N, CA, C, O and the ligand as a Tripos MOL2 file, in Angstrom:
@<TRIPOS>MOLECULE
protein
  265   263    67     0     0
PROTEIN
NO_CHARGES

@<TRIPOS>ATOM
      1 N          84.7640   95.9400  118.7370 N.3       1 MET1
      2 CA         84.8920   94.5840  119.2490 C.3       1 MET1
      3 C          85.5790   93.7190  118.2010 C.2       1 MET1
      4 O          85.4210   93.9310  116.9990 O.2       1 MET1
      5 N          86.3190   92.7720  118.6640 N.am      2 LEU2
      6 CA         87.0100   91.9000  117.7410 C.3       2 LEU2
      7 C          86.0670   90.8570  117.1630 C.2       2 LEU2
      8 O          85.1850   90.3340  117.8450 O.2       2 LEU2
      9 N          86.2770   90.5750  115.8980 N.am      3 ALA3
     10 CA         85.5520   89.4680  115.2830 C.3       3 ALA3
     11 C          86.1020   88.1610  115.8480 C.2       3 ALA3
     12 O          87.1570   88.1200  116.4810 O.2       3 ALA3
     13 N          85.3580   87.1160  115.5980 N.am      4 ARG4
     14 CA         85.8030   85.8150  116.1030 C.3       4 ARG4
     15 C          87.1650   85.4600  115.5050 C.2       4 ARG4
     16 O          88.0570   84.9900  116.2110 O.2       4 ARG4
     17 N          87.3160   85.6850  114.2200 N.am      5 THR5
     18 CA         88.6110   85.5050  113.5830 C.3       5 THR5
     19 C          89.2290   86.8770  113.3650 C.2       5 THR5
     20 O          88.7410   87.6450  112.5350 O.2       5 THR5
     21 N          90.2870   87.1990  114.0890 N.am      6 PRO6
     22 CA         90.8830   88.5190  113.9290 C.3       6 PRO6
     23 C          91.4470   88.7090  112.5280 C.2       6 PRO6
     24 O          91.9550   87.7770  111.9040 O.2       6 PRO6
     25 N          91.3420   89.9360  112.0590 N.am      7 ALA7
     26 CA         91.8980   90.2710  110.7500 C.3       7 ALA7
     27 C          92.4080   91.7050  110.8170 C.2       7 ALA7
     28 O          92.0260   92.4860  111.6880 O.2       7 ALA7
     29 N          93.2800   92.0210  109.8730 N.am      8 CYS8
     30 CA         93.8040   93.3790  109.7990 C.3       8 CYS8
     31 C          92.6520   94.3800  109.6680 C.2       8 CYS8
     32 O          91.7870   94.2200  108.8070 O.2       8 CYS8
     33 N          92.6400   95.4090  110.5180 N.am      9 VAL9
     34 CA         91.5320   96.3660  110.4870 C.3       9 VAL9
     35 C          91.6290   97.2890  109.2760 C.2       9 VAL9
     36 O          90.6620   97.9750  108.9450 O.2       9 VAL9
     37 N          92.7640   97.3150  108.6220 N.am     10 GLU10
     38 CA         92.9070   98.1660  107.4320 C.3      10 GLU10
     39 C          92.5560   97.4230  106.1510 C.2      10 GLU10
     40 O          91.7230   97.8930  105.3760 O.2      10 GLU10
     41 N          93.1770   96.2710  105.9160 N.am     11 CYS11
     42 CA         92.9910   95.6030  104.6270 C.3      11 CYS11
     43 C          92.1830   94.3130  104.7330 C.2      11 CYS11
     44 O          91.8410   93.7150  103.7120 O.2      11 CYS11
     45 N          91.8730   93.8780  105.9510 N.am     12 GLY12
     46 CA         91.0390   92.6910  106.1060 C.3      12 GLY12
     47 C          91.7770   91.3720  105.9790 C.2      12 GLY12
     48 O          91.1540   90.3110  105.9850 O.2      12 GLY12
     49 N          93.0970   91.4250  105.8650 N.am     13 LEU13
     50 CA         93.8710   90.1820  105.7870 C.3      13 LEU13
     51 C          93.6640   89.3800  107.0700 C.2      13 LEU13
     52 O          93.8710   89.9070  108.1630 O.2      13 LEU13
     53 N          93.2610   88.1180  106.9560 N.am     14 PRO14
     54 CA         93.0070   87.3400  108.1630 C.3      14 PRO14
     55 C          94.2910   87.0120  108.9270 C.2      14 PRO14
     56 O          95.3330   86.7160  108.3430 O.2      14 PRO14
     57 N          94.1740   87.0760  110.2410 N.am     15 TRP15
     58 CA         95.2760   86.6520  111.1060 C.3      15 TRP15
     59 C          95.5990   85.1950  110.7900 C.2      15 TRP15
     60 O          94.7060   84.3500  110.7350 O.2      15 TRP15
     61 N          96.8830   84.9120  110.5850 N.am     16 GLY16
     62 CA         97.2850   83.5670  110.2270 C.3      16 GLY16
     63 C          97.6390   83.4410  108.7520 C.2      16 GLY16
     64 O          98.2470   82.4510  108.3440 O.2      16 GLY16
     65 N          97.2610   84.4490  107.9380 N.am     17 ALA17
     66 CA         97.6480   84.4350  106.5280 C.3      17 ALA17
     67 C          99.1660   84.5570  106.4290 C.2      17 ALA17
     68 O          99.7920   85.1930  107.2770 O.2      17 ALA17
     69 N          99.7630   83.9560  105.4030 N.am     18 PRO18
     70 CA        101.2300   83.9350  105.3030 C.3      18 PRO18
     71 C         101.8640   85.3220  105.3130 C.2      18 PRO18
     72 O         102.9740   85.4880  105.8200 O.2      18 PRO18
     73 N         101.1750   86.3230  104.7580 N.am     19 SER19
     74 CA        101.7880   87.6530  104.6770 C.3      19 SER19
     75 C         101.4860   88.5120  105.8960 C.2      19 SER19
     76 O         101.9270   89.6590  105.9690 O.2      19 SER19
     77 N         100.7340   87.9660  106.8610 N.am     20 PHE20
     78 CA        100.4620   88.7120  108.0980 C.3      20 PHE20
     79 C         101.7290   88.7240  108.9390 C.2      20 PHE20
     80 O         102.2170   87.6720  109.3500 O.2      20 PHE20
     81 N         102.2620   89.9190  109.1940 N.am     21 LYS21
     82 CA        103.5170   90.0100  109.9280 C.3      21 LYS21
     83 C         103.3150   89.5980  111.3880 C.2      21 LYS21
     84 O         102.4470   90.1250  112.0840 O.2      21 LYS21
     85 N         104.1240   88.6580  111.8270 N.am     22 HIS22
     86 CA        104.0300   88.2260  113.2110 C.3      22 HIS22
     87 C         105.3770   87.7030  113.6720 C.2      22 HIS22
     88 O         106.2680   87.4050  112.8760 O.2      22 HIS22
     89 N         105.4910   87.6060  114.9730 N.am     23 GLU23
     90 CA        106.7160   87.0780  115.5430 C.3      23 GLU23
     91 C         106.3250   85.9580  116.4870 C.2      23 GLU23
     92 O         105.5570   86.1780  117.4230 O.2      23 GLU23
     93 N         106.8260   84.7930  116.2630 N.am     24 ASP24
     94 CA        106.3310   83.6050  116.9480 C.3      24 ASP24
     95 C         104.8190   83.5540  116.7630 C.2      24 ASP24
     96 O         104.3400   83.5400  115.6290 O.2      24 ASP24
     97 N         104.0610   83.5250  117.8490 N.am     25 GLU25
     98 CA        102.6000   83.4360  117.7080 C.3      25 GLU25
     99 C         101.9230   84.7800  117.9420 C.2      25 GLU25
    100 O         100.6960   84.8490  118.0080 O.2      25 GLU25
    101 N         102.7090   85.8550  118.0710 N.am     26 ALA26
    102 CA        102.1330   87.1540  118.4280 C.3      26 ALA26
    103 C         102.2020   88.1190  117.2540 C.2      26 ALA26
    104 O         103.1880   88.1320  116.5170 O.2      26 ALA26
    105 N         101.1610   88.9290  117.0760 N.am     27 PRO27
    106 CA        101.1960   89.9330  116.0140 C.3      27 PRO27
    107 C         102.2190   91.0180  116.3340 C.2      27 PRO27
    108 O         102.5280   91.2570  117.5020 O.2      27 PRO27
    109 N         102.7380   91.6650  115.3160 N.am     28 LEU28
    110 CA        103.7130   92.7370  115.5100 C.3      28 LEU28
    111 C         103.0560   94.1100  115.5870 C.2      28 LEU28
    112 O         103.5990   95.0220  116.2110 O.2      28 LEU28
    113 N         101.8930   94.2640  114.9610 N.am     29 TYR29
    114 CA        101.2460   95.5740  114.8930 C.3      29 TYR29
    115 C          99.7800   95.4460  115.2830 C.2      29 TYR29
    116 O          99.0850   94.5210  114.8640 O.2      29 TYR29
    117 N          99.3300   96.3930  116.0930 N.am     30 TRP30
    118 CA         97.8970   96.4240  116.4180 C.3      30 TRP30
    119 C          97.5800   97.7950  116.9770 C.2      30 TRP30
    120 O          98.4730   98.5730  117.3130 O.2      30 TRP30
    121 N          96.2920   98.0750  117.0680 N.am     31 SER31
    122 CA         95.8400   99.2840  117.7410 C.3      31 SER31
    123 C          94.7610   98.8560  118.7210 C.2      31 SER31
    124 O          94.4940   97.6670  118.9000 O.2      31 SER31
    125 N          94.1410   99.8570  119.3590 N.am     32 ASP32
    126 CA         93.0660   99.5200  120.2930 C.3      32 ASP32
    127 C          91.8330   98.9950  119.5750 C.2      32 ASP32
    128 O          90.9130   98.5010  120.2270 O.2      32 ASP32
    129 N          91.7890   99.0870  118.2560 N.am     33 THR33
    130 CA         90.6160   98.5870  117.5270 C.3      33 THR33
    131 C          90.8670   97.2520  116.8460 C.2      33 THR33
    132 O          89.9260   96.6450  116.3350 O.2      33 THR33
    133 N          92.0840   96.7850  116.8240 N.am     34 GLY34
    134 CA         92.3120   95.4740  116.2200 C.3      34 GLY34
    135 C          93.7300   95.3160  115.7190 C.2      34 GLY34
    136 O          94.6130   96.1260  116.0020 O.2      34 GLY34
    137 N          93.9190   94.2510  114.9690 N.am     35 LEU35
    138 CA         95.2430   93.9050  114.4780 C.3      35 LEU35
    139 C          95.5740   94.6260  113.1740 C.2      35 LEU35
    140 O          94.6870   95.0210  112.4170 O.2      35 LEU35
    141 N          96.8580   94.7830  112.9380 N.am     36 LEU36
    142 CA         97.3530   95.3530  111.6880 C.3      36 LEU36
    143 C          98.3980   94.4000  111.1400 C.2      36 LEU36
    144 O          99.2740   93.9330  111.8690 O.2      36 LEU36
    145 N          98.2980   94.1130  109.8340 N.am     37 CYS37
    146 CA         99.0990   93.0170  109.2880 C.3      37 CYS37
    147 C         100.5300   93.4140  108.9820 C.2      37 CYS37
    148 O         101.3990   92.5490  108.8740 O.2      37 CYS37
    149 N         100.7940   94.7210  108.8370 N.am     38 SER38
    150 CA        102.1110   95.1410  108.3690 C.3      38 SER38
    151 C         102.3740   96.5720  108.7990 C.2      38 SER38
    152 O         101.4690   97.2770  109.2470 O.2      38 SER38
    153 N         103.6210   96.9930  108.6570 N.am     39 SER39
    154 CA        103.9430   98.3830  108.9970 C.3      39 SER39
    155 C         103.2160   99.3420  108.0620 C.2      39 SER39
    156 O         102.8640  100.4530  108.4610 O.2      39 SER39
    157 N         102.9890   98.9170  106.8160 N.am     40 THR40
    158 CA        102.2570   99.7680  105.8760 C.3      40 THR40
    159 C         100.8380  100.0100  106.3540 C.2      40 THR40
    160 O         100.3660  101.1470  106.3810 O.2      40 THR40
    161 N         100.1540   98.9250  106.7340 N.am     41 CYS41
    162 CA         98.7940   99.0850  107.2450 C.3      41 CYS41
    163 C          98.7960   99.8550  108.5650 C.2      41 CYS41
    164 O          97.8850  100.6420  108.8220 O.2      41 CYS41
    165 N          99.7980   99.6380  109.3920 N.am     42 ALA42
    166 CA         99.8700  100.3630  110.6570 C.3      42 ALA42
    167 C         100.0090  101.8630  110.4040 C.2      42 ALA42
    168 O          99.3460  102.6710  111.0530 O.2      42 ALA42
    169 N         100.8710  102.2270  109.4620 N.am     43 GLN43
    170 CA        101.0530  103.6450  109.1560 C.3      43 GLN43
    171 C          99.7710  104.2390  108.6000 C.2      43 GLN43
    172 O          99.3850  105.3470  108.9740 O.2      43 GLN43
    173 N          99.1050  103.5090  107.7080 N.am     44 THR44
    174 CA         97.8380  103.9750  107.1490 C.3      44 THR44
    175 C          96.8090  104.1580  108.2520 C.2      44 THR44
    176 O          96.1220  105.1760  108.3240 O.2      44 THR44
    177 N          96.7200  103.1480  109.1090 N.am     45 HIS45
    178 CA         95.7180  103.1620  110.1770 C.3      45 HIS45
    179 C          95.9460  104.3340  111.1280 C.2      45 HIS45
    180 O          95.0230  105.0970  111.4160 O.2      45 HIS45
    181 N          97.1720  104.4720  111.6110 N.am     46 PHE46
    182 CA         97.4240  105.5270  112.5950 C.3      46 PHE46
    183 C          97.3840  106.9110  111.9500 C.2      46 PHE46
    184 O          97.0680  107.9010  112.6110 O.2      46 PHE46
    185 N          97.7080  106.9770  110.6450 N.am     47 GLY47
    186 CA         97.5380  108.2380  109.9280 C.3      47 GLY47
    187 C          96.0800  108.6670  109.9070 C.2      47 GLY47
    188 O          95.7600  109.8280  110.1650 O.2      47 GLY47
    189 N          95.1920  107.7130  109.5960 N.am     48 LYS48
    190 CA         93.7480  107.9910  109.6010 C.3      48 LYS48
    191 C          93.2730  108.4030  110.9820 C.2      48 LYS48
    192 O          92.4960  109.3460  111.1320 O.2      48 LYS48
    193 N          93.7510  107.6830  111.9920 N.am     49 ARG49
    194 CA         93.3150  107.9530  113.3580 C.3      49 ARG49
    195 C          93.7270  109.3570  113.7820 C.2      49 ARG49
    196 O          92.9840  110.0370  114.4900 O.2      49 ARG49
    197 N          94.9230  109.7980  113.3470 N.am     50 ARG50
    198 CA         95.3490  111.1560  113.6700 C.3      50 ARG50
    199 C          94.4240  112.1680  113.0070 C.2      50 ARG50
    200 O          94.0360  113.1640  113.6170 O.2      50 ARG50
    201 N          94.0710  111.8980  111.7390 N.am     51 VAL51
    202 CA         93.1680  112.7940  111.0140 C.3      51 VAL51
    203 C          91.8100  112.8420  111.7080 C.2      51 VAL51
    204 O          91.2150  113.9110  111.8490 O.2      51 VAL51
    205 N          91.3240  111.6810  112.1400 N.am     52 GLU52
    206 CA         90.0230  111.6010  112.8090 C.3      52 GLU52
    207 C          90.0550  112.1740  114.2130 C.2      52 GLU52
    208 O          89.0130  112.5040  114.7790 O.2      52 GLU52
    209 N          91.2500  112.2920  114.7740 N.am     53 GLY53
    210 CA         91.3740  112.7570  116.1460 C.3      53 GLY53
    211 C          91.1280  111.6590  117.1620 C.2      53 GLY53
    212 O          90.8980  111.9360  118.3390 O.2      53 GLY53
    213 N          91.1770  110.3960  116.7060 N.am     54 THR54
    214 CA         90.9400  109.2820  117.6210 C.3      54 THR54
    215 C          92.2230  108.5250  117.9350 C.2      54 THR54
    216 O          92.1970  107.4470  118.5300 O.2      54 THR54
    217 N          93.3460  109.1100  117.5250 N.am     55 PHE55
    218 CA         94.6140  108.4460  117.7970 C.3      55 PHE55
    219 C          94.8380  108.3390  119.3010 C.2      55 PHE55
    220 O          94.6630  109.3140  120.0310 O.2      55 PHE55
    221 N          95.2210  107.1600  119.7560 N.am     56 VAL56
    222 CA         95.5050  106.9250  121.1630 C.3      56 VAL56
    223 C          97.0090  106.7410  121.3080 C.2      56 VAL56
    224 O          97.5870  105.7990  120.7650 O.2      56 VAL56
    225 N          97.6350  107.6510  122.0490 N.am     57 ALA57
    226 CA         99.0850  107.6140  122.1610 C.3      57 ALA57
    227 C          99.5600  106.4490  123.0300 C.2      57 ALA57
    228 O         100.6640  105.9350  122.8500 O.2      57 ALA57
    229 N          98.7160  106.0460  123.9650 N.am     58 ILE58
    230 CA         99.1010  104.9450  124.8390 C.3      58 ILE58
    231 C          98.9170  103.6370  124.0830 C.2      58 ILE58
    232 O          97.8330  103.3780  123.5590 O.2      58 ILE58
    233 N          99.9490  102.8120  124.0170 N.am     59 PRO59
    234 CA         99.8030  101.5610  123.2790 C.3      59 PRO59
    235 C          98.7000  100.6920  123.8630 C.2      59 PRO59
    236 O          98.6250  100.4830  125.0740 O.2      59 PRO59
    237 N          97.8550  100.1940  122.9860 N.am     60 ALA60
    238 CA         96.8110   99.2710  123.4260 C.3      60 ALA60
    239 C          97.4420   97.9220  123.7480 C.2      60 ALA60
    240 O          98.4710   97.5480  123.1850 O.2      60 ALA60
    241 N          96.8230   97.2220  124.6380 N.am     61 GLU61
    242 CA         97.2790   95.8620  124.8620 C.3      61 GLU61
    243 C          96.9460   95.0250  123.6540 C.2      61 GLU61
    244 O          95.9290   95.2410  122.9940 O.2      61 GLU61
    245 N          97.8010   94.0750  123.3670 N.am     62 CYS62
    246 CA         97.5410   93.2090  122.2400 C.3      62 CYS62
    247 C          96.1800   92.5350  122.4130 C.2      62 CYS62
    248 O          95.9250   91.8980  123.4350 O.2      62 CYS62
    249 N          95.2970   92.6790  121.4000 N.am     63 PRO63
    250 CA         93.9270   92.1730  121.5590 C.3      63 PRO63
    251 C          93.7860   90.6760  121.3400 C.2      63 PRO63
    252 O          92.6940   90.1310  121.4970 O.2      63 PRO63
    253 N          94.8620   90.0100  120.9840 N.am     64 VAL64
    254 CA         94.7710   88.5870  120.6980 C.3      64 VAL64
    255 C          95.4250   87.7910  121.8220 C.2      64 VAL64
    256 O          96.5300   88.1010  122.2680 O.2      64 VAL64
    257 N          94.7280   86.7810  122.2590 N.am     65 GLU65
    258 CA         95.3400   85.9030  123.2460 C.3      65 GLU65
    259 C          96.2180   84.9140  122.5280 C.2      65 GLU65
    260 O          95.7890   84.2520  121.5830 O.2      65 GLU65
    261 N          97.4400   84.8180  122.9780 N.am     66 VAL66
    262 CA         98.3780   83.9180  122.3060 C.3      66 VAL66
    263 C          98.8980   82.8830  123.2870 C.2      66 VAL66
    264 O          99.7040   82.0300  122.9150 O.2      66 VAL66
    265 ZN         96.6210   94.9760  106.4960 Zn       67 ZN67
@<TRIPOS>BOND
     1     1     2 1
     2     2     3 1
     3     3     4 2
     4     3     5 am
     5     5     6 1
     6     6     7 1
     7     7     8 2
     8     7     9 am
     9     9    10 1
    10    10    11 1
    11    11    12 2
    12    11    13 am
    13    13    14 1
    14    14    15 1
    15    15    16 2
    16    15    17 am
    17    17    18 1
    18    18    19 1
    19    19    20 2
    20    19    21 am
    21    21    22 1
    22    22    23 1
    23    23    24 2
    24    23    25 am
    25    25    26 1
    26    26    27 1
    27    27    28 2
    28    27    29 am
    29    29    30 1
    30    30    31 1
    31    31    32 2
    32    31    33 am
    33    33    34 1
    34    34    35 1
    35    35    36 2
    36    35    37 am
    37    37    38 1
    38    38    39 1
    39    39    40 2
    40    39    41 am
    41    41    42 1
    42    42    43 1
    43    43    44 2
    44    43    45 am
    45    45    46 1
    46    46    47 1
    47    47    48 2
    48    47    49 am
    49    49    50 1
    50    50    51 1
    51    51    52 2
    52    51    53 am
    53    53    54 1
    54    54    55 1
    55    55    56 2
    56    55    57 am
    57    57    58 1
    58    58    59 1
    59    59    60 2
    60    59    61 am
    61    61    62 1
    62    62    63 1
    63    63    64 2
    64    63    65 am
    65    65    66 1
    66    66    67 1
    67    67    68 2
    68    67    69 am
    69    69    70 1
    70    70    71 1
    71    71    72 2
    72    71    73 am
    73    73    74 1
    74    74    75 1
    75    75    76 2
    76    75    77 am
    77    77    78 1
    78    78    79 1
    79    79    80 2
    80    79    81 am
    81    81    82 1
    82    82    83 1
    83    83    84 2
    84    83    85 am
    85    85    86 1
    86    86    87 1
    87    87    88 2
    88    87    89 am
    89    89    90 1
    90    90    91 1
    91    91    92 2
    92    91    93 am
    93    93    94 1
    94    94    95 1
    95    95    96 2
    96    95    97 am
    97    97    98 1
    98    98    99 1
    99    99   100 2
   100    99   101 am
   101   101   102 1
   102   102   103 1
   103   103   104 2
   104   103   105 am
   105   105   106 1
   106   106   107 1
   107   107   108 2
   108   107   109 am
   109   109   110 1
   110   110   111 1
   111   111   112 2
   112   111   113 am
   113   113   114 1
   114   114   115 1
   115   115   116 2
   116   115   117 am
   117   117   118 1
   118   118   119 1
   119   119   120 2
   120   119   121 am
   121   121   122 1
   122   122   123 1
   123   123   124 2
   124   123   125 am
   125   125   126 1
   126   126   127 1
   127   127   128 2
   128   127   129 am
   129   129   130 1
   130   130   131 1
   131   131   132 2
   132   131   133 am
   133   133   134 1
   134   134   135 1
   135   135   136 2
   136   135   137 am
   137   137   138 1
   138   138   139 1
   139   139   140 2
   140   139   141 am
   141   141   142 1
   142   142   143 1
   143   143   144 2
   144   143   145 am
   145   145   146 1
   146   146   147 1
   147   147   148 2
   148   147   149 am
   149   149   150 1
   150   150   151 1
   151   151   152 2
   152   151   153 am
   153   153   154 1
   154   154   155 1
   155   155   156 2
   156   155   157 am
   157   157   158 1
   158   158   159 1
   159   159   160 2
   160   159   161 am
   161   161   162 1
   162   162   163 1
   163   163   164 2
   164   163   165 am
   165   165   166 1
   166   166   167 1
   167   167   168 2
   168   167   169 am
   169   169   170 1
   170   170   171 1
   171   171   172 2
   172   171   173 am
   173   173   174 1
   174   174   175 1
   175   175   176 2
   176   175   177 am
   177   177   178 1
   178   178   179 1
   179   179   180 2
   180   179   181 am
   181   181   182 1
   182   182   183 1
   183   183   184 2
   184   183   185 am
   185   185   186 1
   186   186   187 1
   187   187   188 2
   188   187   189 am
   189   189   190 1
   190   190   191 1
   191   191   192 2
   192   191   193 am
   193   193   194 1
   194   194   195 1
   195   195   196 2
   196   195   197 am
   197   197   198 1
   198   198   199 1
   199   199   200 2
   200   199   201 am
   201   201   202 1
   202   202   203 1
   203   203   204 2
   204   203   205 am
   205   205   206 1
   206   206   207 1
   207   207   208 2
   208   207   209 am
   209   209   210 1
   210   210   211 1
   211   211   212 2
   212   211   213 am
   213   213   214 1
   214   214   215 1
   215   215   216 2
   216   215   217 am
   217   217   218 1
   218   218   219 1
   219   219   220 2
   220   219   221 am
   221   221   222 1
   222   222   223 1
   223   223   224 2
   224   223   225 am
   225   225   226 1
   226   226   227 1
   227   227   228 2
   228   227   229 am
   229   229   230 1
   230   230   231 1
   231   231   232 2
   232   231   233 am
   233   233   234 1
   234   234   235 1
   235   235   236 2
   236   235   237 am
   237   237   238 1
   238   238   239 1
   239   239   240 2
   240   239   241 am
   241   241   242 1
   242   242   243 1
   243   243   244 2
   244   243   245 am
   245   245   246 1
   246   246   247 1
   247   247   248 2
   248   247   249 am
   249   249   250 1
   250   250   251 1
   251   251   252 2
   252   251   253 am
   253   253   254 1
   254   254   255 1
   255   255   256 2
   256   255   257 am
   257   257   258 1
   258   258   259 1
   259   259   260 2
   260   259   261 am
   261   261   262 1
   262   262   263 1
   263   263   264 2
@<TRIPOS>SUBSTRUCTURE
     1 MET1         2 RESIDUE 1 A MET
     2 LEU2         6 RESIDUE 1 A LEU
     3 ALA3        10 RESIDUE 1 A ALA
     4 ARG4        14 RESIDUE 1 A ARG
     5 THR5        18 RESIDUE 1 A THR
     6 PRO6        22 RESIDUE 1 A PRO
     7 ALA7        26 RESIDUE 1 A ALA
     8 CYS8        30 RESIDUE 1 A CYS
     9 VAL9        34 RESIDUE 1 A VAL
    10 GLU10       38 RESIDUE 1 A GLU
    11 CYS11       42 RESIDUE 1 A CYS
    12 GLY12       46 RESIDUE 1 A GLY
    13 LEU13       50 RESIDUE 1 A LEU
    14 PRO14       54 RESIDUE 1 A PRO
    15 TRP15       58 RESIDUE 1 A TRP
    16 GLY16       62 RESIDUE 1 A GLY
    17 ALA17       66 RESIDUE 1 A ALA
    18 PRO18       70 RESIDUE 1 A PRO
    19 SER19       74 RESIDUE 1 A SER
    20 PHE20       78 RESIDUE 1 A PHE
    21 LYS21       82 RESIDUE 1 A LYS
    22 HIS22       86 RESIDUE 1 A HIS
    23 GLU23       90 RESIDUE 1 A GLU
    24 ASP24       94 RESIDUE 1 A ASP
    25 GLU25       98 RESIDUE 1 A GLU
    26 ALA26      102 RESIDUE 1 A ALA
    27 PRO27      106 RESIDUE 1 A PRO
    28 LEU28      110 RESIDUE 1 A LEU
    29 TYR29      114 RESIDUE 1 A TYR
    30 TRP30      118 RESIDUE 1 A TRP
    31 SER31      122 RESIDUE 1 A SER
    32 ASP32      126 RESIDUE 1 A ASP
    33 THR33      130 RESIDUE 1 A THR
    34 GLY34      134 RESIDUE 1 A GLY
    35 LEU35      138 RESIDUE 1 A LEU
    36 LEU36      142 RESIDUE 1 A LEU
    37 CYS37      146 RESIDUE 1 A CYS
    38 SER38      150 RESIDUE 1 A SER
    39 SER39      154 RESIDUE 1 A SER
    40 THR40      158 RESIDUE 1 A THR
    41 CYS41      162 RESIDUE 1 A CYS
    42 ALA42      166 RESIDUE 1 A ALA
    43 GLN43      170 RESIDUE 1 A GLN
    44 THR44      174 RESIDUE 1 A THR
    45 HIS45      178 RESIDUE 1 A HIS
    46 PHE46      182 RESIDUE 1 A PHE
    47 GLY47      186 RESIDUE 1 A GLY
    48 LYS48      190 RESIDUE 1 A LYS
    49 ARG49      194 RESIDUE 1 A ARG
    50 ARG50      198 RESIDUE 1 A ARG
    51 VAL51      202 RESIDUE 1 A VAL
    52 GLU52      206 RESIDUE 1 A GLU
    53 GLY53      210 RESIDUE 1 A GLY
    54 THR54      214 RESIDUE 1 A THR
    55 PHE55      218 RESIDUE 1 A PHE
    56 VAL56      222 RESIDUE 1 A VAL
    57 ALA57      226 RESIDUE 1 A ALA
    58 ILE58      230 RESIDUE 1 A ILE
    59 PRO59      234 RESIDUE 1 A PRO
    60 ALA60      238 RESIDUE 1 A ALA
    61 GLU61      242 RESIDUE 1 A GLU
    62 CYS62      246 RESIDUE 1 A CYS
    63 PRO63      250 RESIDUE 1 A PRO
    64 VAL64      254 RESIDUE 1 A VAL
    65 GLU65      258 RESIDUE 1 A GLU
    66 VAL66      262 RESIDUE 1 A VAL
    67 ZN67       265 GROUP 0 **** ****
């Protein structure tokens, strides 16, 4: 479940932080478990998910309402 204030599920960077990658008001990276702040965190996250066997090939809908 998403926290009240979304943050990167890998590094904990809060959504809205200057270094959180976004386009207009929408995040650029996310998974079914939450937001990802950058391509680096996205690669780390999906790498872990593949190892865990929980990788979901179907893109999750963006979990943030914009
Ligand atoms: Zn991150």
